[in-house]
C-alpha positions in Angstrom: 38.9 -47.6 80.7 36.6 -45.7 83.1 37.0 -47.9 86.0 41.0 -47.2 85.8 40.1 -43.7 85.9 38.5 -43.6 89.1 40.5 -45.6 90.8 43.7 -43.7 90.0 41.7 -40.3 90.5 40.7 -42.0 93.8 44.1 -42.7 95.0 45.5 -39.0 94.2 42.1 -37.6 96.4 43.3 -40.2 99.2 47.1 -38.6 99.0 49.0 -41.9 98.0 50.4 -40.4 94.9 52.6 -37.5 94.2 55.2 -36.0 92.2 58.4 -38.6 91.9 61.6 -39.4 90.7 61.9 -42.4 88.3 65.5 -41.9 88.3 68.1 -41.9 91.1 69.9 -38.9 89.7 65.6 -36.9 89.5 66.6 -36.4 85.5 63.2 -38.2 85.0 60.1 -37.2 86.9 56.6 -37.7 86.4 54.0 -35.0 87.7 50.3 -35.0 86.9 46.7 -33.5 87.1 43.1 -34.5 87.4 39.6 -33.4 87.2 36.3 -35.4 88.6 34.1 -33.5 87.4 30.3 -33.9 87.4 27.5 -31.5 86.2 23.5 -31.5 85.7 21.1 -29.3 83.8 18.6 -28.1 85.5 16.6 -26.9 82.9 16.5 -25.7 79.1 14.4 -24.2 76.1 14.8 -23.7 72.5 13.4 -21.1 70.3 11.2 -20.0 72.6 9.7 -23.6 73.8 10.4 -25.8 76.6 9.5 -28.8 75.0 12.2 -31.4 74.6 13.7 -31.5 71.7 16.6 -33.6 69.7 19.8 -31.8 68.2 22.1 -34.7 66.7 22.6 -37.6 68.9 21.8 -35.5 72.1 18.5 -35.3 73.8 17.8 -32.0 74.7 17.4 -29.6 76.9 21.4 -30.1 77.0 24.5 -27.9 77.6 27.8 -27.8 75.3 30.8 -27.6 77.7 33.7 -28.9 75.4 33.6 -28.6 71.6 36.7 -30.5 71.1 35.5 -33.9 72.5 31.6 -32.9 72.3 30.9 -32.8 75.8 27.5 -32.2 76.3 25.3 -32.5 79.3 21.6 -33.8 78.8 18.9 -33.3 81.5 17.5 -36.6 80.8 20.6 -37.8 82.0 20.8 -35.8 85.6 24.2 -35.8 87.1 27.1 -37.0 84.7 30.6 -37.6 85.4 31.6 -39.1 82.2 31.6 -35.8 80.0 34.9 -34.0 81.5 36.5 -35.9 83.8 40.1 -36.7 82.6 43.6 -37.7 84.3 46.6 -36.5 82.8 50.2 -37.7 83.7 53.6 -35.6 82.3 56.8 -37.4 82.2 60.1 -35.0 81.6 63.5 -36.6 81.0 66.4 -34.1 81.4 69.4 -35.2 79.2 71.4 -32.1 80.3 71.0 -28.7 81.9 70.0 -27.3 78.2 68.5 -30.4 76.5 65.1 -32.2 77.5 62.6 -34.5 76.4 58.2 -33.9 77.5 55.2 -36.1 77.2 52.1 -35.8 78.5 49.3 -38.4 78.4 45.9 -37.7 79.3 43.0 -40.4 79.6 39.5 -39.1 79.5 36.3 -40.3 80.5 35.2 -39.1 77.3 36.8 -38.7 74.0 35.5 -39.6 70.7 38.2 -38.6 68.6 40.0 -41.2 70.4 37.4 -43.8 71.9 38.6 -42.7 75.2 42.0 -44.3 75.4 44.9 -42.4 76.7 46.2 -39.8 74.4 49.9 -38.1 74.1 48.2 -34.6 73.8 52.2 -33.1 74.2 55.5 -35.0 72.9 58.3 -32.6 72.2 62.1 -31.5 73.1 63.5 -28.5 74.6 66.9 -27.2 73.7 68.5 -23.9 75.2 71.8 -22.7 73.5 72.9 -22.5 77.2 71.5 -22.8 80.5 70.4 -18.8 81.4 69.4 -18.5 77.5 66.8 -16.0 76.9 65.9 -18.1 73.9 64.4 -21.4 74.2 63.7 -23.5 71.1 61.3 -26.7 70.7 60.0 -29.5 68.5 57.2 -31.9 68.3 53.5 -32.3 69.0 52.1 -29.4 71.3 48.7 -27.6 71.7 48.1 -24.6 69.3 48.5 -21.4 71.9 45.4 -19.7 70.6 44.1 -18.7 73.9 45.5 -17.1 77.2 44.8 -20.7 78.7 45.7 -22.9 75.9 49.1 -24.7 77.9 47.2 -26.0 80.4 43.0 -25.9 79.0 42.7 -29.4 81.0 44.8 -28.5 84.1 41.5 -27.3 86.0 43.7 -26.4 89.2 45.3 -23.8 87.2 42.6 -21.5 86.5 39.5 -20.0 88.7 36.6 -22.0 87.1 35.3 -25.5 86.3 36.5 -24.8 82.9 37.4 -22.0 80.7 34.4 -20.5 78.9 33.2 -22.9 76.3 31.8 -19.5 74.5 35.7 -18.9 74.0 37.4 -21.7 74.0 36.9 -25.1 71.5 38.0 -25.2 67.7 38.1 -28.9 65.9 41.8 -28.7 65.5 43.4 -28.2 68.9 47.3 -29.3 68.4 49.6 -29.1 65.8 52.6 -30.9 65.0 56.3 -28.8 64.6 58.0 -26.1 65.9 58.6 -23.3 68.3 60.9 -20.6 69.4 60.7 -18.4 72.4 62.8 -15.1 73.8 62.3 -13.8 76.9 63.8 -10.2 78.2 63.2 -7.9 80.3 62.3 -4.0 79.4 64.7 -2.0 80.7 64.6 -0.8 84.5 60.8 -1.8 84.8 59.3 -4.3 86.5 57.8 -5.7 83.3 59.2 -9.0 81.2 57.8 -10.3 78.2 58.1 -13.3 75.9 57.9 -13.3 72.1 56.8 -16.4 70.7 56.5 -18.1 67.3 55.2 -21.4 66.1 54.8 -23.1 62.8 53.4 -26.4 61.9 50.3 -28.0 60.7 47.9 -31.1 62.5 45.1 -33.4 60.6 42.4 -34.6 62.5 40.2 -37.5 61.2 36.5 -37.9 61.9 37.0 -35.0 64.6 34.4 -35.0 67.2 33.5 -31.3 66.6 32.9 -31.5 62.8 31.2 -34.9 62.4 29.0 -35.0 66.0 28.1 -31.6 66.1 27.4 -30.3 62.6 27.5 -32.8 59.9 26.5 -36.2 61.5 28.6 -38.3 59.0 32.7 -39.0 59.1 34.0 -35.6 58.8 37.5 -34.8 58.6 39.9 -31.4 59.0 43.3 -30.2 58.5 45.3 -27.3 59.4 48.1 -26.7 57.1 50.9 -24.1 56.8 50.1 -23.1 60.3 52.2 -19.8 61.9 51.7 -17.6 64.7 53.2 -15.3 67.1 52.3 -14.1 70.3 53.7 -11.4 72.4 53.5 -11.1 76.3 54.2 -9.0 79.5 53.6 -9.3 83.0 55.0 -7.3 85.8 53.3 -9.6 88.8 50.2 -7.6 88.6 49.1 -7.3 85.0 49.3 -9.8 82.2 48.8 -9.0 78.7 48.7 -11.1 75.7 48.3 -10.4 72.0 48.5 -13.1 69.6 48.2 -13.7 65.2 47.8 -17.0 63.9 47.2 -17.8 60.6 47.0 -21.4 58.3 45.1 -23.2 55.2 42.0 -25.0 56.6 40.7 -28.0 54.5 37.5 -29.5 55.5 36.1 -33.0 53.8 34.2 -36.3 54.0 34.6 -39.4 52.1 32.9 -40.4 48.9 32.2 -43.3 46.8 34.9 -41.8 44.4 36.9 -40.1 46.6 37.2 -36.9 49.0 34.1 -34.3 49.0 36.2 -31.3 49.5 33.4 -28.3 51.7 36.5 -26.5 52.3 39.8 -26.5 50.1 43.1 -25.2 51.6 41.3 -22.1 52.5 43.5 -19.2 54.4 42.1 -18.1 57.7 43.5 -16.0 60.5 42.9 -15.9 64.1 43.6 -12.9 66.5 43.5 -12.1 70.5 43.6 -10.0 73.1 44.0 -11.1 76.9 44.6 -8.3 79.5 44.5 -10.3 83.2 45.0 -8.6 87.0 46.0 -10.3 90.0 46.1 -7.0 92.5 45.6 -7.9 96.2 42.6 -10.4 96.8 41.2 -9.0 93.6 41.5 -11.1 89.8 40.2 -10.0 86.3 40.6 -12.1 83.5 39.8 -10.9 80.3 39.8 -12.4 76.5 38.9 -11.0 73.1 39.5 -13.3 69.8 38.1 -13.2 66.2 38.7 -16.2 63.7 38.0 -14.8 59.7 37.7 -17.5 57.1 36.7 -15.1 54.0 36.4 -15.6 50.5 33.8 -13.5 48.6 34.6 -15.8 45.5 33.7 -18.8 47.2 30.9 -17.5 49.1 32.8 -17.9 52.6 31.9 -14.8 55.1 32.6 -17.1 58.1 33.6 -14.6 60.6 33.3 -15.2 64.5 33.7 -13.1 67.6 34.4 -14.1 70.7 34.9 -12.6 74.3 35.1 -13.4 78.0 35.2 -10.6 81.2 35.5 -12.1 84.5 35.8 -10.7 87.9 37.0 -12.5 91.2 37.7 -11.9 95.1 40.0 -14.0 97.2 38.9 -14.9 100.7 41.1 -17.0 102.5 40.7 -20.0 100.4 37.8 -19.4 98.7 37.7 -17.6 95.6 33.9 -16.1 94.5 33.7 -15.1 90.9 31.3 -13.6 88.1 31.9 -14.4 84.5 30.6 -13.2 81.3 31.2 -14.8 77.9 29.6 -14.3 74.2 30.0 -15.5 70.6 28.6 -14.4 67.1 29.3 -15.3 63.6 28.6 -12.1 61.3 26.8 -13.4 58.4 23.5 -15.6 58.2 22.5 -17.6 59.4 24.0 -16.7 62.6 25.7 -18.8 65.5 26.0 -17.0 68.4 25.8 -17.6 72.4 26.0 -15.6 75.9 26.4 -17.4 79.1 26.7 -15.8 82.9 28.6 -17.8 85.2 28.9 -17.4 88.9 32.0 -20.0 90.2 33.4 -20.8 93.9 36.8 -22.1 94.2 37.9 -23.6 97.4 41.5 -24.5 98.4 41.0 -26.8 101.2 44.2 -28.6 100.7 47.6 -28.2 98.7 47.2 -28.9 95.0 43.8 -29.5 95.6 40.7 -27.3 94.9 36.8 -27.9 94.8 34.6 -25.8 92.6 31.1 -25.1 92.4 29.9 -23.2 89.1 26.1 -22.0 87.7 25.8 -21.1 84.7 23.2 -19.4 82.6 23.7 -19.7 78.6 21.4 -18.0 76.3 21.4 -19.4 72.5 20.7 -16.7 69.5 21.4 -18.3 66.7 19.2 -18.0 63.6 19.0 -21.4 62.6 15.5 -22.7 61.1 15.8 -25.8 63.8 17.0 -26.3 67.2 20.3 -25.8 68.5 21.6 -26.6 71.8 19.2 -23.8 73.2 19.0 -21.9 76.6 20.4 -24.0 79.3 21.0 -23.5 83.3 24.1 -25.7 84.2 25.0 -26.5 87.9 28.5 -27.7 87.9 31.1 -29.5 90.7 34.8 -30.5 90.0 37.4 -31.8 92.3 40.9 -30.9 90.2 44.1 -30.7 91.4 48.1 -31.3 90.6 50.5 -34.2 92.0 
């Protein structure tokens, strides 16, 4: 499977692939995206010691960079291409000006959730009452819009970094099956436009990488039921702000000899977040603040996570250097926490194609009795584009 990934990516780099019509009338189209990412852990330590340590299946010093798929770079492996590289294609069929269907398939070099086979990340139908309607309705499978970059988290060309900050982005459940509705409006005579977006559904992930590989080491399953969420965003061409609130019932369990062993049973959970971004002349600012709450004193639960990022960049022709800071922390012991500083450079050297370099300095501030992922310094290079 990896050989196919590299072969297709090489075709894209060579310019032999592009957006294409799959039907004579243009109603069936294929587009795509790719990221060829390599990274190397330069150094690392845990709990004040630079001696190598083992955390779960990984030989550390190491660096966690994709929680959803447990993509971890290990110092002893040198440069690694097989953790985040991917190729995705999106097929869209337009049945009429108001009705269409979309599917997005992604092939990842590493995908323990699906053993690296192509996965259907999106599969949905879109309908509008009429062609210029402010309302849009969709049903099917989607990414959960928890974050500002959720809709195109794995389309690397869409953002300035090699990857959005792992301190903020990444949960065990990242999709939902259900429906959503959006309403777009102009705010009076101002230059502001706003979108209200609501969604509902649920999702179950058996033996997911986040729970099984990172925390429990035995097959662990998670289900988010009765997901309901609402976001409100506004944009005036310079500023882009978004507020989000979502609630669901969380279940976490393992297989036992006589049936499921419940670790969390239909626990009401809330996630809320705010992002405020700016693109003014050559300056860009990215900020995001989120809070996760799973609190039930009667069950001894006090799962509160706080996570945030702040970045400033400046575009100089084809180059965009950027400095970013991110962090996350729990509020109850044993505290899990991390903070990271990033220096990134994006080079748009060709249409629909960017080369990125990034240097991360990450500090593990967790209060565990054992070494967690530890501190690390990571160098990343990535070729990202769309077609």
